[in-house]
NUNUTOR-591411 format. One record per residue: y, x, z of N, C-alpha, C, CB in turn. Coordinates in pm, 1 decimal, always signed. Glycine has a CB too. Example, Ala and Ser with C-alpha at 12.3 -4.5 7.8 and 13.67 -1.06 7.14 Angstrom:
BEGIN
- nv, nu, nw, cav, cau, caw, cv, cu, cw, cbv, cbu, cbw
- -569.0, +1319.0, +780.0, -450.0, +1230.0, +780.0, -330.0, +1320.0, +780.0, -447.3, +1130.8, +904.6
- -225.0, +1285.0, +708.0, -106.0, +1367.0, +714.0, +3.0, +1290.0, +787.0, -59.8, +1408.4, +572.5
END
This chain:
BEGIN
- nv, nu, nw, cav, cau, caw, cv, cu, cw, cbv, cbu, cbw
- -945.3, -576.4, +34.2, -1038.9, -678.0, +72.1, -996.1, -801.4, -2.6, -1043.8, -700.2, +226.7
- -1083.9, -871.0, -59.3, -1042.1, -983.7, -139.5, -1034.5, -1107.4, -51.4, -1138.2, -1005.8, -257.9
- -921.3, -1116.2, +17.8, -877.6, -1233.8, +91.6, -737.4, -1251.5, +38.3, -884.5, -1217.2, +253.7
- -715.3, -1356.1, -40.6, -592.9, -1357.1, -118.5, -540.5, -1497.2, -142.0, -615.2, -1288.9, -249.8
- -413.6, -1501.9, -180.7, -358.5, -1625.9, -233.3, -428.9, -1654.1, -366.2, -201.6, -1616.8, -251.2
- -448.7, -1778.0, -398.4, -518.8, -1813.5, -521.2, -454.7, -1747.5, -643.1, -520.8, -1965.1, -538.7
- -323.1, -1736.5, -644.5, -252.8, -1676.1, -758.0, -290.9, -1529.8, -779.4, -103.2, -1686.9, -737.5
- -338.4, -1463.1, -675.8, -374.7, -1322.1, -686.0, -525.3, -1299.5, -689.8, -315.7, -1246.2, -570.8
- -604.2, -1404.3, -690.5, -747.6, -1392.2, -667.9, -831.2, -1362.4, -792.3, -796.6, -1516.4, -606.8
- -775.0, -1374.4, -910.5, -857.9, -1354.5, -1029.4, -822.9, -1222.8, -1098.5, -840.6, -1472.0, -1127.3
- -920.1, -1170.8, -1171.9, -902.0, -1049.0, -1250.6, -923.0, -1083.9, -1397.6, -1000.6, -935.7, -1204.6
- -848.6, -1016.2, -1485.7, -874.7, -1036.4, -1627.8, -1009.1, -971.6, -1662.3, -759.1, -976.8, -1715.6
- -1057.4, -997.4, -1782.8, -1190.1, -949.6, -1820.9, -1202.5, -797.8, -1814.3, -1223.3, -996.5, -1960.1
- -1098.2, -726.9, -1859.8, -1103.9, -579.9, -1859.2, -1111.4, -526.9, -1717.3, -981.6, -520.5, -1930.9
- -1031.9, -583.2, -1626.9, -1032.5, -538.3, -1487.6, -1166.7, -569.3, -1422.5, -918.1, -604.8, -1408.3
- -1219.4, -688.9, -1447.1, -1349.2, -726.5, -1390.5, -1458.5, -632.1, -1439.6, -1384.2, -872.1, -1427.3
- -1454.8, -596.4, -1567.3, -1554.7, -504.6, -1623.2, -1541.1, -365.4, -1561.3, -1540.4, -496.2, -1776.8
- -1416.9, -320.1, -1541.3, -1396.2, -188.6, -1479.9, -1445.5, -187.6, -1335.0, -1247.2, -149.5, -1485.4
- -1417.9, -295.2, -1261.3, -1463.4, -303.7, -1123.0, -1616.2, -303.6, -1117.6, -1407.1, -430.3, -1055.1
- -1680.5, -377.1, -1206.4, -1826.8, -377.7, -1212.2, -1879.9, -238.0, -1244.0, -1876.3, -479.0, -1317.6
- -1813.8, -168.2, -1334.7, -1853.7, -31.4, -1371.3, -1841.1, +61.9, -1249.6, -1766.4, +21.5, -1489.5
- -1733.3, +48.0, -1174.0, -1712.7, +130.7, -1054.5, -1824.0, +107.0, -952.3, -1575.2, +100.7, -991.1
- -1857.7, -18.8, -928.6, -1963.5, -50.7, -831.9, -2099.1, +0.0, -880.1, -1969.9, -202.3, -807.3
- -2122.1, -9.2, -1009.3, -2246.3, +42.7, -1067.9, -2252.9, +194.7, -1050.8, -2256.2, +4.6, -1218.4
- -2139.6, +261.8, -1071.5, -2134.1, +408.0, -1055.0, -2169.3, +446.9, -911.7, -1993.6, +461.9, -1092.0
- -2115.4, +375.2, -813.9, -2147.0, +403.2, -673.4, -2297.5, +389.2, -650.6, -2068.5, +307.6, -578.8
- -2355.0, +281.9, -701.8, -2497.5, +254.4, -680.1, -2587.1, +359.8, -744.0, -2533.1, +117.5, -735.1
- -2542.4, +420.2, -853.0, -2626.4, +514.8, -926.6, -2596.5, +661.2, -895.2, -2610.1, +492.0, -1073.4
- -2501.3, +686.6, -806.7, -2457.8, +823.7, -778.6, -2505.4, +866.7, -640.2, -2304.0, +835.4, -788.5
- -2546.5, +991.7, -629.6, -2579.4, +1049.4, -498.7, -2446.3, +1082.9, -431.8, -2673.0, +1178.4, -511.7
- -2391.0, +986.0, -362.2, -2257.0, +998.5, -306.8, -2247.3, +1113.7, -206.2, -2215.8, +867.9, -240.6
- -2351.8, +1137.0, -128.6, -2348.5, +1241.6, -26.0, -2332.8, +1380.5, -86.8, -2475.1, +1236.6, +58.3
- -2375.1, +1398.3, -211.0, -2368.0, +1530.9, -272.8, -2234.7, +1556.9, -343.3, -2481.2, +1547.0, -371.8
- -2147.4, +1457.6, -350.1, -2019.9, +1475.6, -419.8, -1929.0, +1571.4, -344.5, -1949.7, +1341.2, -438.3
- -1868.0, +1661.0, -418.2, -1769.7, +1753.6, -363.4, -1637.8, +1679.7, -342.5, -1750.2, +1876.2, -457.0
- -1558.4, +1728.3, -250.4, -1424.1, +1674.9, -228.0, -1341.8, +1697.7, -354.5, -1356.0, +1742.0, -103.3
- -1263.1, +1596.9, -391.6, -1177.4, +1607.8, -509.6, -1194.2, +1488.7, -602.2, -1207.4, +1736.0, -584.9
- -1133.2, +1498.5, -719.0, -1136.5, +1389.7, -816.9, -1262.1, +1398.9, -902.3, -1011.1, +1392.9, -906.1
- -1321.0, +1281.0, -926.9, -1438.3, +1268.8, -1013.7, -1408.2, +1159.7, -1115.8, -1569.1, +1235.8, -931.1
- -1397.1, +1198.1, -1242.9, -1369.8, +1100.1, -1347.5, -1494.4, +1017.3, -1375.5, -1321.5, +1169.5, -1476.0
- -1474.2, +888.0, -1384.4, -1581.9, +795.1, -1418.0, -1555.9, +741.2, -1558.3, -1591.7, +678.4, -1313.5
- -1432.0, +700.4, -1582.9, -1387.4, +655.9, -1715.8, -1240.9, +697.9, -1731.8, -1404.6, +498.6, -1733.7
- -1217.9, +826.9, -1720.6, -1082.6, +880.3, -1734.6, -988.7, +823.4, -1629.6, -1028.4, +851.0, -1873.5
- -867.2, +788.0, -1671.9, -769.1, +731.6, -1579.1, -793.5, +583.2, -1551.3, -629.1, +750.6, -1634.4
- -887.7, +521.5, -1622.6, -918.6, +380.3, -1596.8, -1000.8, +362.9, -1469.6, -993.6, +320.1, -1715.5
- -1091.8, +456.1, -1444.2, -1175.6, +452.3, -1324.4, -1203.6, +596.6, -1282.5, -1309.7, +372.9, -1350.1
- -1167.1, +630.1, -1159.6, -1199.5, +762.4, -1107.7, -1213.7, +754.1, -956.4, -1091.2, +866.3, -1147.6
- -1280.6, +853.2, -901.5, -1304.7, +855.6, -757.2, -1234.8, +975.8, -696.0, -1456.4, +859.3, -726.2
- -1166.9, +952.3, -586.1, -1113.9, +1059.9, -502.7, -1205.1, +1070.5, -381.0, -963.4, +1033.5, -460.6
- -1276.7, +1181.0, -370.3, -1364.8, +1203.3, -256.9, -1289.0, +1289.3, -156.9, -1499.7, +1270.8, -300.5
- -1292.0, +1246.8, -31.2, -1216.4, +1318.6, +71.5, -1293.7, +1324.7, +201.8, -1080.9, +1252.4, +94.4
- -1263.3, +1426.6, +278.8, -1311.1, +1438.6, +415.8, -1187.4, +1441.9, +503.6, -1401.7, +1566.9, +436.5
- -1177.4, +1346.7, +594.3, -1058.7, +1334.3, +678.6, -1100.0, +1305.9, +822.7, -965.5, +1222.7, +626.1
- -1006.0, +1325.5, +911.8, -1024.3, +1283.5, +1050.1, -944.9, +1155.3, +1067.4, -978.5, +1394.8, +1152.4
- -1011.4, +1040.8, +1085.6, -939.1, +914.5, +1101.8, -844.1, +918.8, +1220.5, -1037.1, +799.3, +1118.5
- -738.1, +838.9, +1211.7, -636.2, +832.3, +1315.7, -632.6, +692.3, +1375.4, -497.7, +870.9, +1259.3
- -569.2, +679.8, +1490.1, -550.0, +547.2, +1548.9, -458.0, +465.3, +1457.6, -490.2, +557.9, +1693.6
- -478.5, +335.4, +1448.7, -396.2, +252.7, +1360.2, -245.2, +264.9, +1385.4, -437.0, +109.0, +1374.9
- -203.5, +284.1, +1509.7, -60.3, +295.7, +1539.8, +0.6, +423.8, +1484.0, -38.2, +290.2, +1689.9
- -82.8, +518.7, +1445.9, -36.3, +645.9, +1391.4, -22.6, +643.0, +1239.3, -130.9, +756.6, +1431.8
- -56.4, +531.8, +1178.1, -57.8, +522.9, +1031.6, +31.6, +409.1, +982.8, -201.5, +502.7, +980.4
- +66.0, +415.5, +855.4, +138.6, +307.9, +789.3, +49.1, +248.2, +680.8, +273.2, +359.5, +729.0
- +85.1, +129.3, +637.8, +14.5, +67.4, +526.1, +56.2, +136.1, +397.0, +43.1, -85.3, +519.1
- -32.8, +137.6, +300.7, -0.2, +185.0, +166.8, -30.2, +73.9, +67.6, -79.4, +314.2, +131.6
- +30.5, +82.9, -48.9, +7.0, -18.2, -152.4, +18.9, +46.3, -290.0, +107.2, -136.6, -138.6
- -45.3, -17.4, -387.0, -46.1, +29.3, -525.8, -17.5, -90.3, -616.3, -183.3, +96.9, -562.9
- +34.9, -65.6, -734.0, +61.7, -173.3, -829.1, -34.2, -173.1, -947.1, +202.7, -162.9, -879.5
- -88.3, -55.9, -979.6, -168.4, -44.8, -1101.5, -317.6, -22.9, -1078.2, -116.3, +66.5, -1184.0
- -356.8, -2.0, -953.4, -497.7, +26.0, -925.9, -550.6, -56.2, -809.1, -516.8, +173.6, -897.3
- -674.4, -98.3, -823.7, -754.8, -152.3, -714.0, -816.6, -30.4, -645.8, -866.4, -256.6, -765.1
- -823.9, -31.4, -514.1, -896.3, +73.3, -441.3, -1029.3, +16.5, -393.0, -811.9, +127.4, -321.0
- -1135.6, +90.0, -418.9, -1266.1, +59.4, -360.9, -1292.4, +170.5, -259.9, -1381.6, +50.0, -471.8
- -1283.1, +137.7, -132.5, -1304.0, +234.6, -24.4, -1453.1, +233.6, +9.6, -1215.4, +200.4, +102.9
- -1519.4, +345.2, -11.4, -1663.5, +355.3, +13.2, -1690.3, +465.9, +115.1, -1740.7, +382.9, -119.2
- -1757.3, +432.7, +224.0, -1786.9, +531.0, +328.2, -1916.5, +603.8, +294.5, -1797.2, +462.9, +467.2
- -1903.8, +735.5, +280.5, -2019.4, +820.5, +253.1, -2083.3, +863.9, +385.0, -1978.2, +944.3, +168.7
- -2001.2, +903.7, +482.0, -2051.8, +943.4, +614.0, -1944.0, +915.5, +717.7, -2093.4, +1094.5, +616.1
- -1984.3, +866.8, +833.1, -1890.7, +836.0, +939.9, -1857.6, +687.9, +943.7, -1764.0, +917.1, +923.7
- -1743.6, +656.9, +1004.0, -1694.4, +519.2, +1013.7, -1547.5, +517.3, +975.4, -1715.0, +461.3, +1157.2
- -1504.6, +406.5, +916.4, -1365.0, +389.9, +879.0, -1318.8, +249.8, +914.5, -1344.6, +417.3, +729.2
- -1215.8, +243.2, +994.6, -1149.8, +116.8, +1023.7, -1036.7, +101.9, +923.3, -1096.9, +110.9, +1172.0
- -1032.0, -12.7, +854.7, -927.7, -38.8, +755.2, -858.3, -169.8, +790.0, -987.3, -44.2, +610.7
- -726.2, -166.6, +790.1, -646.1, -287.0, +806.8, -592.2, -330.2, +671.8, -530.7, -263.8, +907.0
- -590.6, -461.0, +648.3, -543.2, -516.4, +521.3, -448.3, -631.2, +550.6, -662.0, -564.2, +432.3
- -335.5, -634.5, +478.7, -236.0, -740.6, +496.5, -168.8, -768.8, +362.2, -129.8, -700.7, +604.3
- -113.9, -889.1, +344.0, -42.5, -918.0, +219.7, +76.4, -822.4, +203.8, +5.8, -1065.6, +217.7
- +82.5, -754.0, +90.5, +185.9, -653.2, +70.6, +326.3, -712.3, +82.3, +168.8, -587.4, -65.0
- +344.7, -836.0, +40.5, +475.9, -899.2, +47.6, +524.6, -926.0, +189.2, +473.1, -1026.8, -27.6
- +435.5, -917.3, +287.0, +471.7, -940.7, +426.7, +488.7, -811.1, +506.0, +366.7, -1027.0, +492.9
- +473.6, -698.2, +438.6, +483.8, -567.6, +503.7, +613.1, -499.6, +458.6, +359.5, -478.5, +470.7
- +704.8, -472.4, +551.4, +832.5, -412.7, +511.5, +814.0, -274.9, +447.6, +924.8, -401.5, +632.4
- +892.8, -247.9, +346.5, +885.9, -119.9, +275.6, +941.3, -8.7, +364.0, +963.9, -126.7, +141.8
- +863.9, +98.1, +376.5, +904.9, +216.8, +451.5, +939.7, +329.4, +354.0, +792.6, +261.8, +549.7
- +861.3, +338.7, +247.3, +885.7, +436.8, +141.4, +875.5, +363.2, +9.7, +784.4, +557.3, +147.8
- +982.5, +364.3, -68.8, +987.2, +291.9, -195.0, +873.1, +332.7, -287.1, +1120.5, +315.2, -263.8
- +835.8, +241.7, -374.4, +729.2, +263.1, -470.9, +764.9, +377.7, -565.0, +702.1, +134.8, -550.4
- +669.2, +468.6, -584.5, +682.7, +579.3, -679.3, +586.2, +553.9, -794.9, +653.9, +718.1, -610.3
- +639.5, +526.4, -910.9, +557.9, +495.4, -1029.8, +460.3, +608.9, -1061.1, +648.7, +469.2, -1152.1
- +506.9, +732.6, -1053.2, +422.1, +847.0, -1088.9, +296.5, +855.5, -1002.4, +501.4, +976.3, -1076.4
- +308.1, +813.2, -877.4, +194.6, +818.7, -784.4, +129.3, +682.8, -763.1, +239.7, +874.2, -651.1
- +187.9, +576.4, -817.8, +142.2, +439.5, -793.8, +120.7, +418.6, -644.0, +11.3, +409.9, -872.9
- +229.4, +439.6, -568.6, +214.4, +445.8, -423.0, +343.6, +406.7, -353.7, +171.6, +586.0, -379.0
- +331.0, +325.2, -249.1, +441.9, +296.3, -158.6, +385.8, +286.3, -18.0, +516.7, +164.8, -199.1
- +473.6, +304.7, +81.1, +433.4, +292.4, +220.6, +502.6, +172.1, +282.4, +466.7, +421.2, +299.6
- +432.0, +107.6, +376.7, +482.0, -15.3, +437.5, +454.1, -15.5, +587.6, +418.0, -138.5, +371.0
- +540.2, -86.9, +660.3, +519.4, -107.4, +802.4, +428.7, -226.6, +826.9, +652.4, -126.8, +873.6
- +402.3, -252.5, +951.9, +318.4, -365.9, +990.4, +390.9, -497.2, +961.3, +280.2, -357.4, +1140.1
- +317.1, -602.1, +923.4, +381.7, -731.9, +904.4, +432.8, -785.4, +1038.4, +283.4, -832.7, +839.8
- +535.3, -869.4, +1033.0, +592.8, -927.2, +1155.8, +487.9, -1005.6, +1234.5, +711.8, -1019.2, +1121.3
- +398.4, -1072.3, +1163.9, +291.6, -1149.6, +1226.3, +164.3, -1064.7, +1227.7, +268.2, -1284.8, +1151.0
- +132.2, -1004.5, +1340.9, +15.8, -916.0, +1352.0, -115.3, -986.4, +1316.9, +7.0, -860.0, +1492.5
- -117.9, -1117.8, +1330.1, -239.5, -1193.1, +1298.0, -269.0, -1193.5, +1147.8, -226.7, -1336.5, +1348.3
- -171.8, -1150.1, +1066.0, -192.0, -1144.3, +921.0, -271.2, -1021.7, +878.2, -58.6, -1145.3, +850.0
- -296.0, -929.0, +971.4, -374.4, -809.1, +940.7, -521.4, -839.6, +965.4, -327.7, -687.0, +1026.6
- -602.7, -813.1, +866.0, -747.9, -826.6, +877.9, -804.1, -686.3, +894.3, -811.1, -900.3, +752.7
- -880.4, -666.2, +1000.0, -941.5, -536.6, +1026.4, -1090.2, -543.1, +996.0, -917.7, -493.2, +1172.5
- -1140.5, -438.1, +933.0, -1284.0, -428.4, +908.6, -1329.4, -286.3, +938.5, -1319.2, -468.4, +762.3
- -1446.1, -274.1, +1001.0, -1503.4, -144.4, +1032.9, -1616.4, -117.6, +934.6, -1554.1, -139.0, +1180.7
- -1598.6, -14.1, +854.3, -1699.1, +22.3, +754.4, -1784.4, +136.2, +806.9, -1632.6, +61.8, +620.6
- -1911.9, +125.3, +781.6, -2006.4, +232.2, +816.1, -2067.8, +285.7, +687.2, -2118.0, +180.7, +914.3
- -2143.0, +391.5, +700.5, -2204.8, +457.0, +584.7, -2268.9, +355.2, +489.7, -2310.2, +558.3, +631.4
- -2232.4, +365.2, +362.7, -2288.8, +277.7, +260.3, -2214.1, +146.8, +242.6, -2430.3, +248.4, +292.7
- -2106.6, +125.4, +317.8, -2029.3, +0.8, +306.9, -1897.3, +26.4, +236.2, -2003.8, -60.2, +446.2
- -1841.7, -81.2, +179.5, -1717.7, -66.9, +104.0, -1623.5, -183.3, +127.7, -1747.4, -54.4, -43.7
- -1499.6, -160.6, +92.6, -1393.4, -260.7, +102.1, -1309.4, -247.2, -24.7, -1305.3, -241.8, +233.4
- -1276.9, -359.9, -86.6, -1198.2, -361.4, -210.2, -1058.0, -412.6, -178.2, -1266.5, -450.2, -319.9
- -956.7, -332.8, -214.3, -818.3, -373.7, -190.0, -742.1, -375.4, -322.8, -748.9, -278.1, -87.6
- -715.9, -494.3, -377.1, -636.7, -505.3, -499.5, -488.0, -485.9, -469.8, -660.1, -641.7, -566.7
- -404.4, -478.3, -573.6, -261.2, -453.8, -553.2, -189.3, -553.6, -462.1, -193.8, -453.5, -684.4
- -238.1, -672.7, -445.0, -173.4, -770.4, -356.4, -192.3, -734.9, -209.4, -228.4, -910.2, -382.9
- -280.2, -638.7, -181.0, -310.7, -599.2, -43.5, -246.8, -465.8, -7.8, -461.3, -591.4, -23.2
- -167.2, -465.4, +97.6, -131.1, -338.5, +161.1, -250.2, -303.1, +248.5, +5.2, -348.0, +245.5
- -280.5, -177.1, +259.5, -396.9, -138.5, +338.3, -367.7, -11.9, +418.0, -519.0, -117.6, +247.6
- -432.3, -6.7, +534.4, -417.3, +105.6, +627.8, -556.1, +167.8, +641.5, -358.7, +59.0, +769.7
- -589.6, +263.5, +552.4, -722.8, +323.1, +554.9, -732.8, +438.7, +653.7, -760.3, +371.0, +416.8
- -854.8, +487.2, +669.1, -884.2, +606.5, +749.8, -834.5, +594.3, +893.1, -822.3, +728.8, +685.8
- -860.1, +478.6, +952.3, -828.1, +458.1, +1094.2, -957.1, +467.8, +1175.8, -758.0, +319.3, +1117.0
- -940.4, +482.9, +1306.5, -1053.6, +490.3, +1397.9, -1034.2, +388.9, +1509.9, -1069.5, +633.5, +1455.4
- -1143.9, +349.0, +1570.1, -1137.7, +257.1, +1684.0, -1128.1, +330.8, +1816.0, -1258.9, +166.8, +1685.1
- -1147.4, +460.4, +1813.7, -1146.5, +537.7, +1938.4, -1130.5, +684.7, +1910.0, -1274.4, +513.9, +2018.3
- -1229.0, +762.2, +1953.6, -1224.5, +906.5, +1934.9, -1237.5, +941.0, +1786.6, -1335.8, +975.1, +2016.2
- -1144.9, +1020.2, +1734.8, -1154.2, +1059.8, +1593.9, -1281.3, +1139.8, +1566.5, -1031.4, +1141.9, +1553.7
- -1342.6, +1113.4, +1455.4, -1459.7, +1186.2, +1409.1, -1444.3, +1204.5, +1258.6, -1593.6, +1110.9, +1445.2
- -1517.5, +1297.8, +1201.7, -1505.5, +1324.1, +1058.4, -1551.2, +1203.1, +977.5, -1587.4, +1448.2, +1019.3
- -1479.6, +1179.9, +869.1, -1510.5, +1072.3, +775.0, -1515.9, +1132.8, +636.4, -1405.0, +956.5, +782.2
- -1623.6, +1108.0, +565.6, -1631.0, +1141.7, +423.7, -1634.1, +1009.8, +349.5, -1757.2, +1231.6, +389.5
- -1539.4, +994.2, +257.3, -1530.8, +868.3, +184.3, -1493.6, +895.5, +39.9, -1428.6, +773.5, +249.6
- -1516.7, +795.4, -41.4, -1469.4, +796.4, -179.0, -1375.6, +678.3, -194.2, -1588.0, +789.8, -282.0
- -1261.0, +702.6, -252.5, -1171.2, +595.2, -289.9, -1176.0, +587.4, -441.8, -1024.3, +618.9, -236.2
- -1242.9, +484.8, -491.1, -1256.3, +466.5, -635.1, -1137.1, +386.5, -682.6, -1390.4, +395.5, -672.3
- -1064.3, +443.3, -776.4, -943.3, +381.8, -831.1, -981.5, +308.5, -960.7, -830.9, +490.0, -857.4
- -948.9, +178.4, -966.6, -983.9, +95.7, -1081.1, -854.7, +38.1, -1138.1, -1084.6, -18.0, -1041.2
- -822.4, +73.5, -1260.9, -701.2, +27.2, -1326.5, -704.7, -123.9, -1346.6, -682.8, +98.0, -1460.5
- -594.2, -191.1, -1314.8, -584.0, -335.1, -1338.2, -510.9, -359.1, -1470.2, -510.1, -406.0, -1220.1
- -545.2, -469.5, -1535.1, -477.1, -506.4, -1659.6, -531.8, -440.5, -1780.4, -334.9, -475.4, -1650.6
END
């Protein structure tokens, strides 16, 4: 979600163009017909991971973070609660793995620093590398969620 310190708020031209391309791809694609799995949009610069999951309660999940990719979380069917917090305020639980561009984090000490948003079908949330995020959460009874996480290379 783009709620950020000013130092983290801008994208270079290439990243901005890739993000625009990703959003255009979503708008022009029959998202409901996509099979689960990876869908290349522009090779490793932009691709979509389509998944079907059962969301969990927020207390059952940890935050995740990436250094090289922006995530565009798009709900195809169902609902998804996503928590977002500044990555620097979330303690590291699992060290960053370069090969996976992935680390896990605990909740920030100040719970008020977490922004929660509930996405419904056709809605999206953008989380750049400055954001730790807790995706695929539910507000109550778990139900099936079909979503696409579009990965957009930064830099």
